[in-house]
PDB file with one MODEL, atoms N, CA, C and O in Angstrom:
MODEL        1
ATOM      1  N   MET A   1    -112.910 248.547 185.907  1.00  0.00           N
ATOM      2  CA  MET A   1    -111.638 248.280 185.273  1.00  0.00           C
ATOM      3  C   MET A   1    -110.524 248.030 186.275  1.00  0.00           C
ATOM      4  O   MET A   1    -109.503 247.442 185.917  1.00  0.00           O
ATOM      5  N   ALA A   2    -110.687 248.447 187.488  1.00  0.00           N
ATOM      6  CA  ALA A   2    -109.631 248.270 188.482  1.00  0.00           C
ATOM      7  C   ALA A   2    -109.326 246.790 188.713  1.00  0.00           C
ATOM      8  O   ALA A   2    -108.163 246.422 188.880  1.00  0.00           O
ATOM      9  N   ARG A   3    -110.342 245.946 188.725  1.00  0.00           N
ATOM     10  CA  ARG A   3    -110.133 244.510 188.940  1.00  0.00           C
ATOM     11  C   ARG A   3    -109.334 243.912 187.773  1.00  0.00           C
ATOM     12  O   ARG A   3    -108.455 243.077 187.986  1.00  0.00           O
ATOM     13  N   ILE A   4    -109.632 244.331 186.572  1.00  0.00           N
ATOM     14  CA  ILE A   4    -108.910 243.830 185.404  1.00  0.00           C
ATOM     15  C   ILE A   4    -107.440 244.217 185.486  1.00  0.00           C
ATOM     16  O   ILE A   4    -106.566 243.387 185.236  1.00  0.00           O
ATOM     17  N   ASP A   5    -107.161 245.457 185.831  1.00  0.00           N
ATOM     18  CA  ASP A   5    -105.778 245.907 185.974  1.00  0.00           C
ATOM     19  C   ASP A   5    -105.060 245.149 187.077  1.00  0.00           C
ATOM     20  O   ASP A   5    -103.896 244.779 186.930  1.00  0.00           O
ATOM     21  N   TYR A   6    -105.757 244.918 188.183  1.00  0.00           N
ATOM     22  CA  TYR A   6    -105.182 244.167 189.295  1.00  0.00           C
ATOM     23  C   TYR A   6    -104.815 242.749 188.849  1.00  0.00           C
ATOM     24  O   TYR A   6    -103.725 242.263 189.152  1.00  0.00           O
ATOM     25  N   LEU A   7    -105.718 242.093 188.137  1.00  0.00           N
ATOM     26  CA  LEU A   7    -105.466 240.723 187.697  1.00  0.00           C
ATOM     27  C   LEU A   7    -104.303 240.661 186.709  1.00  0.00           C
ATOM     28  O   LEU A   7    -103.484 239.744 186.775  1.00  0.00           O
ATOM     29  N   LYS A   8    -104.226 241.620 185.803  1.00  0.00           N
ATOM     30  CA  LYS A   8    -103.104 241.660 184.855  1.00  0.00           C
ATOM     31  C   LYS A   8    -101.785 241.797 185.602  1.00  0.00           C
ATOM     32  O   LYS A   8    -100.801 241.141 185.262  1.00  0.00           O
ATOM     33  N   GLU A   9    -101.769 242.642 186.612  1.00  0.00           N
ATOM     34  CA  GLU A   9    -100.560 242.834 187.406  1.00  0.00           C
ATOM     35  C   GLU A   9    -100.191 241.560 188.158  1.00  0.00           C
ATOM     36  O   GLU A   9     -99.015 241.204 188.236  1.00  0.00           O
ATOM     37  N   GLN A  10    -101.182 240.873 188.710  1.00  0.00           N
ATOM     38  CA  GLN A  10    -100.914 239.644 189.447  1.00  0.00           C
ATOM     39  C   GLN A  10    -100.381 238.546 188.534  1.00  0.00           C
ATOM     40  O   GLN A  10     -99.485 237.797 188.924  1.00  0.00           O
ATOM     41  N   VAL A  11    -100.922 238.444 187.328  1.00  0.00           N
ATOM     42  CA  VAL A  11    -100.425 237.459 186.364  1.00  0.00           C
ATOM     43  C   VAL A  11     -98.948 237.725 186.073  1.00  0.00           C
ATOM     44  O   VAL A  11     -98.124 236.811 186.110  1.00  0.00           O
ATOM     45  N   ALA A  12     -98.627 238.973 185.786  1.00  0.00           N
ATOM     46  CA  ALA A  12     -97.241 239.324 185.462  1.00  0.00           C
ATOM     47  C   ALA A  12     -96.306 239.037 186.636  1.00  0.00           C
ATOM     48  O   ALA A  12     -95.219 238.490 186.448  1.00  0.00           O
ATOM     49  N   ARG A  13     -96.724 239.404 187.832  1.00  0.00           N
ATOM     50  CA  ARG A  13     -95.877 239.192 189.012  1.00  0.00           C
ATOM     51  C   ARG A  13     -95.680 237.704 189.294  1.00  0.00           C
ATOM     52  O   ARG A  13     -94.563 237.263 189.567  1.00  0.00           O
ATOM     53  N   ALA A  14     -96.768 236.929 189.227  1.00  0.00           N
ATOM     54  CA  ALA A  14     -96.675 235.497 189.514  1.00  0.00           C
ATOM     55  C   ALA A  14     -95.774 234.795 188.503  1.00  0.00           C
ATOM     56  O   ALA A  14     -94.954 233.957 188.877  1.00  0.00           O
ATOM     57  N   GLU A  15     -95.925 235.135 187.226  1.00  0.00           N
ATOM     58  CA  GLU A  15     -95.094 234.504 186.207  1.00  0.00           C
ATOM     59  C   GLU A  15     -93.627 234.909 186.348  1.00  0.00           C
ATOM     60  O   GLU A  15     -92.731 234.086 186.158  1.00  0.00           O
ATOM     61  N   ARG A  16     -93.388 236.158 186.675  1.00  0.00           N
ATOM     62  CA  ARG A  16     -92.010 236.624 186.868  1.00  0.00           C
ATOM     63  C   ARG A  16     -91.363 235.890 188.054  1.00  0.00           C
ATOM     64  O   ARG A  16     -90.216 235.450 187.964  1.00  0.00           O
ATOM     65  N   LEU A  17     -92.094 235.763 189.147  1.00  0.00           N
ATOM     66  CA  LEU A  17     -91.566 235.047 190.306  1.00  0.00           C
ATOM     67  C   LEU A  17     -91.342 233.567 190.006  1.00  0.00           C
ATOM     68  O   LEU A  17     -90.339 232.986 190.420  1.00  0.00           O
ATOM     69  N   ALA A  18     -92.279 232.969 189.287  1.00  0.00           N
ATOM     70  CA  ALA A  18     -92.172 231.544 188.973  1.00  0.00           C
ATOM     71  C   ALA A  18     -90.918 231.247 188.150  1.00  0.00           C
ATOM     72  O   ALA A  18     -90.325 230.176 188.276  1.00  0.00           O
ATOM     73  N   ARG A  19     -90.521 232.196 187.312  1.00  0.00           N
ATOM     74  CA  ARG A  19     -89.313 231.994 186.491  1.00  0.00           C
ATOM     75  C   ARG A  19     -88.034 232.111 187.310  1.00  0.00           C
ATOM     76  O   ARG A  19     -87.019 231.503 186.969  1.00  0.00           O
ATOM     77  N   THR A  20     -88.076 232.889 188.388  1.00  0.00           N
ATOM     78  CA  THR A  20     -86.840 233.150 189.133  1.00  0.00           C
ATOM     79  C   THR A  20     -86.691 232.308 190.386  1.00  0.00           C
ATOM     80  O   THR A  20     -85.587 232.190 190.918  1.00  0.00           O
ATOM     81  N   ILE A  21     -87.767 231.724 190.866  1.00  0.00           N
ATOM     82  CA  ILE A  21     -87.721 230.986 192.131  1.00  0.00           C
ATOM     83  C   ILE A  21     -87.126 229.596 191.909  1.00  0.00           C
ATOM     84  O   ILE A  21     -87.318 228.991 190.854  1.00  0.00           O
ATOM     85  N   LEU A  22     -86.416 229.105 192.892  1.00  0.00           N
ATOM     86  CA  LEU A  22     -85.739 227.810 192.764  1.00  0.00           C
ATOM     87  C   LEU A  22     -86.601 226.639 193.230  1.00  0.00           C
ATOM     88  O   LEU A  22     -86.396 225.509 192.788  1.00  0.00           O
ATOM     89  N   ASP A  23     -87.549 226.894 194.106  1.00  0.00           N
ATOM     90  CA  ASP A  23     -88.398 225.832 194.636  1.00  0.00           C
ATOM     91  C   ASP A  23     -89.470 225.466 193.607  1.00  0.00           C
ATOM     92  O   ASP A  23     -90.323 226.289 193.275  1.00  0.00           O
ATOM     93  N   GLN A  24     -89.425 224.239 193.108  1.00  0.00           N
ATOM     94  CA  GLN A  24     -90.323 223.802 192.038  1.00  0.00           C
ATOM     95  C   GLN A  24     -91.795 223.841 192.460  1.00  0.00           C
ATOM     96  O   GLN A  24     -92.649 224.255 191.677  1.00  0.00           O
ATOM     97  N   GLN A  25     -92.094 223.420 193.678  1.00  0.00           N
ATOM     98  CA  GLN A  25     -93.475 223.399 194.141  1.00  0.00           C
ATOM     99  C   GLN A  25     -94.053 224.821 194.196  1.00  0.00           C
ATOM    100  O   GLN A  25     -95.194 225.046 193.793  1.00  0.00           O
ATOM    101  N   THR A  26     -93.280 225.752 194.682  1.00  0.00           N
ATOM    102  CA  THR A  26     -93.727 227.142 194.745  1.00  0.00           C
ATOM    103  C   THR A  26     -93.909 227.705 193.343  1.00  0.00           C
ATOM    104  O   THR A  26     -94.872 228.427 193.084  1.00  0.00           O
ATOM    105  N   ALA A  27     -92.996 227.382 192.443  1.00  0.00           N
ATOM    106  CA  ALA A  27     -93.111 227.847 191.061  1.00  0.00           C
ATOM    107  C   ALA A  27     -94.390 227.312 190.420  1.00  0.00           C
ATOM    108  O   ALA A  27     -95.077 228.037 189.702  1.00  0.00           O
ATOM    109  N   GLU A  28     -94.706 226.054 190.678  1.00  0.00           N
ATOM    110  CA  GLU A  28     -95.933 225.472 190.132  1.00  0.00           C
ATOM    111  C   GLU A  28     -97.175 226.146 190.712  1.00  0.00           C
ATOM    112  O   GLU A  28     -98.151 226.368 189.994  1.00  0.00           O
ATOM    113  N   ARG A  29     -97.146 226.467 191.986  1.00  0.00           N
ATOM    114  CA  ARG A  29     -98.281 227.159 192.605  1.00  0.00           C
ATOM    115  C   ARG A  29     -98.455 228.556 192.027  1.00  0.00           C
ATOM    116  O   ARG A  29     -99.578 229.010 191.804  1.00  0.00           O
ATOM    117  N   LEU A  30     -97.348 229.228 191.789  1.00  0.00           N
ATOM    118  CA  LEU A  30     -97.423 230.556 191.178  1.00  0.00           C
ATOM    119  C   LEU A  30     -97.989 230.479 189.762  1.00  0.00           C
ATOM    120  O   LEU A  30     -98.788 231.330 189.369  1.00  0.00           O
ATOM    121  N   GLN A  31     -97.588 229.479 189.003  1.00  0.00           N
ATOM    122  CA  GLN A  31     -98.124 229.298 187.654  1.00  0.00           C
ATOM    123  C   GLN A  31     -99.627 228.984 187.709  1.00  0.00           C
ATOM    124  O   GLN A  31    -100.396 229.459 186.873  1.00  0.00           O
ATOM    125  N   ALA A  32    -100.031 228.192 188.684  1.00  0.00           N
ATOM    126  CA  ALA A  32    -101.451 227.885 188.833  1.00  0.00           C
ATOM    127  C   ALA A  32    -102.246 229.139 189.194  1.00  0.00           C
ATOM    128  O   ALA A  32    -103.347 229.351 188.686  1.00  0.00           O
ATOM    129  N   PHE A  33    -101.683 229.963 190.069  1.00  0.00           N
ATOM    130  CA  PHE A  33    -102.336 231.216 190.434  1.00  0.00           C
ATOM    131  C   PHE A  33    -102.468 232.122 189.218  1.00  0.00           C
ATOM    132  O   PHE A  33    -103.514 232.737 189.010  1.00  0.00           O
ATOM    133  N   ALA A  34    -101.413 232.205 188.414  1.00  0.00           N
ATOM    134  CA  ALA A  34    -101.453 233.018 187.200  1.00  0.00           C
ATOM    135  C   ALA A  34    -102.540 232.507 186.250  1.00  0.00           C
ATOM    136  O   ALA A  34    -103.237 233.302 185.620  1.00  0.00           O
ATOM    137  N   ALA A  35    -102.683 231.202 186.147  1.00  0.00           N
ATOM    138  CA  ALA A  35    -103.719 230.631 185.286  1.00  0.00           C
ATOM    139  C   ALA A  35    -105.116 230.971 185.809  1.00  0.00           C
ATOM    140  O   ALA A  35    -106.016 231.260 185.020  1.00  0.00           O
ATOM    141  N   GLU A  36    -105.302 230.939 187.119  1.00  0.00           N
ATOM    142  CA  GLU A  36    -106.590 231.310 187.701  1.00  0.00           C
ATOM    143  C   GLU A  36    -106.910 232.776 187.419  1.00  0.00           C
ATOM    144  O   GLU A  36    -108.047 233.120 187.093  1.00  0.00           O
ATOM    145  N   CYS A  37    -105.916 233.621 187.545  1.00  0.00           N
ATOM    146  CA  CYS A  37    -106.114 235.048 187.261  1.00  0.00           C
ATOM    147  C   CYS A  37    -106.461 235.256 185.796  1.00  0.00           C
ATOM    148  O   CYS A  37    -107.338 236.056 185.471  1.00  0.00           O
ATOM    149  N   ARG A  38    -105.770 234.533 184.900  1.00  0.00           N
ATOM    150  CA  ARG A  38    -106.067 234.647 183.475  1.00  0.00           C
ATOM    151  C   ARG A  38    -107.494 234.204 183.164  1.00  0.00           C
ATOM    152  O   ARG A  38    -108.174 234.815 182.339  1.00  0.00           O
ATOM    153  N   ALA A  39    -107.942 233.143 183.826  1.00  0.00           N
ATOM    154  CA  ALA A  39    -109.311 232.665 183.613  1.00  0.00           C
ATOM    155  C   ALA A  39    -110.321 233.719 184.051  1.00  0.00           C
ATOM    156  O   ALA A  39    -111.305 233.969 183.355  1.00  0.00           O
ATOM    157  N   GLU A  40    -110.077 234.333 185.197  1.00  0.00           N
ATOM    158  CA  GLU A  40    -110.979 235.383 185.665  1.00  0.00           C
ATOM    159  C   GLU A  40    -110.934 236.594 184.730  1.00  0.00           C
ATOM    160  O   GLU A  40    -111.965 237.214 184.467  1.00  0.00           O
ATOM    161  N   LEU A  41    -109.751 236.926 184.235  1.00  0.00           N
ATOM    162  CA  LEU A  41    -109.613 238.017 183.270  1.00  0.00           C
ATOM    163  C   LEU A  41    -110.444 237.753 182.031  1.00  0.00           C
ATOM    164  O   LEU A  41    -111.105 238.654 181.515  1.00  0.00           O
ATOM    165  N   LEU A  42    -110.410 236.519 181.555  1.00  0.00           N
ATOM    166  CA  LEU A  42    -111.174 236.146 180.378  1.00  0.00           C
ATOM    167  C   LEU A  42    -112.666 236.354 180.618  1.00  0.00           C
ATOM    168  O   LEU A  42    -113.364 236.892 179.759  1.00  0.00           O
ATOM    169  N   VAL A  43    -113.145 235.939 181.755  1.00  0.00           N
ATOM    170  CA  VAL A  43    -114.563 236.114 182.103  1.00  0.00           C
ATOM    171  C   VAL A  43    -114.917 237.595 182.162  1.00  0.00           C
ATOM    172  O   VAL A  43    -115.933 238.019 181.611  1.00  0.00           O
ATOM    173  N   LEU A  44    -114.080 238.379 182.830  1.00  0.00           N
ATOM    174  CA  LEU A  44    -114.368 239.808 182.991  1.00  0.00           C
ATOM    175  C   LEU A  44    -114.317 240.562 181.663  1.00  0.00           C
ATOM    176  O   LEU A  44    -115.146 241.436 181.409  1.00  0.00           O
ATOM    177  N   THR A  45    -113.352 240.225 180.829  1.00  0.00           N
ATOM    178  CA  THR A  45    -113.247 240.935 179.556  1.00  0.00           C
ATOM    179  C   THR A  45    -114.379 240.542 178.600  1.00  0.00           C
ATOM    180  O   THR A  45    -114.820 241.364 177.797  1.00  0.00           O
ATOM    181  N   ARG A  46    -114.838 239.327 178.678  1.00  0.00           N
ATOM    182  CA  ARG A  46    -115.991 238.923 177.848  1.00  0.00           C
ATOM    183  C   ARG A  46    -117.261 239.617 178.337  1.00  0.00           C
ATOM    184  O   ARG A  46    -118.122 239.975 177.534  1.00  0.00           O
ATOM    185  N   ALA A  47    -117.379 239.808 179.648  1.00  0.00           N
ATOM    186  CA  ALA A  47    -118.560 240.465 180.202  1.00  0.00           C
ATOM    187  C   ALA A  47    -118.557 241.947 179.855  1.00  0.00           C
ATOM    188  O   ALA A  47    -119.620 242.556 179.729  1.00  0.00           O
ATOM    189  N   ALA A  48    -117.369 242.533 179.698  1.00  0.00           N
ATOM    190  CA  ALA A  48    -117.255 243.960 179.417  1.00  0.00           C
ATOM    191  C   ALA A  48    -117.594 244.281 177.960  1.00  0.00           C
ATOM    192  O   ALA A  48    -117.894 245.430 177.635  1.00  0.00           O
ATOM    193  N   VAL A  49    -117.551 243.295 177.100  1.00  0.00           N
ATOM    194  CA  VAL A  49    -117.795 243.531 175.661  1.00  0.00           C
ATOM    195  C   VAL A  49    -119.255 243.549 175.351  1.00  0.00           C
ATOM    196  O   VAL A  49    -119.638 243.734 174.196  1.00  0.00           O
TER     197      VAL A  49
ENDMDL
END
């Protein structure tokens, strides 16, 4: 479960930063990272069921 908690935290942090940062390219990279974390979360939560 530690990996799932870590990924949830990273998604929240990346999205929060993406909303506040002024550099568009960095914001897009943060959103992409959040999407990658969400995809991994989906895989892990499906495997846990």
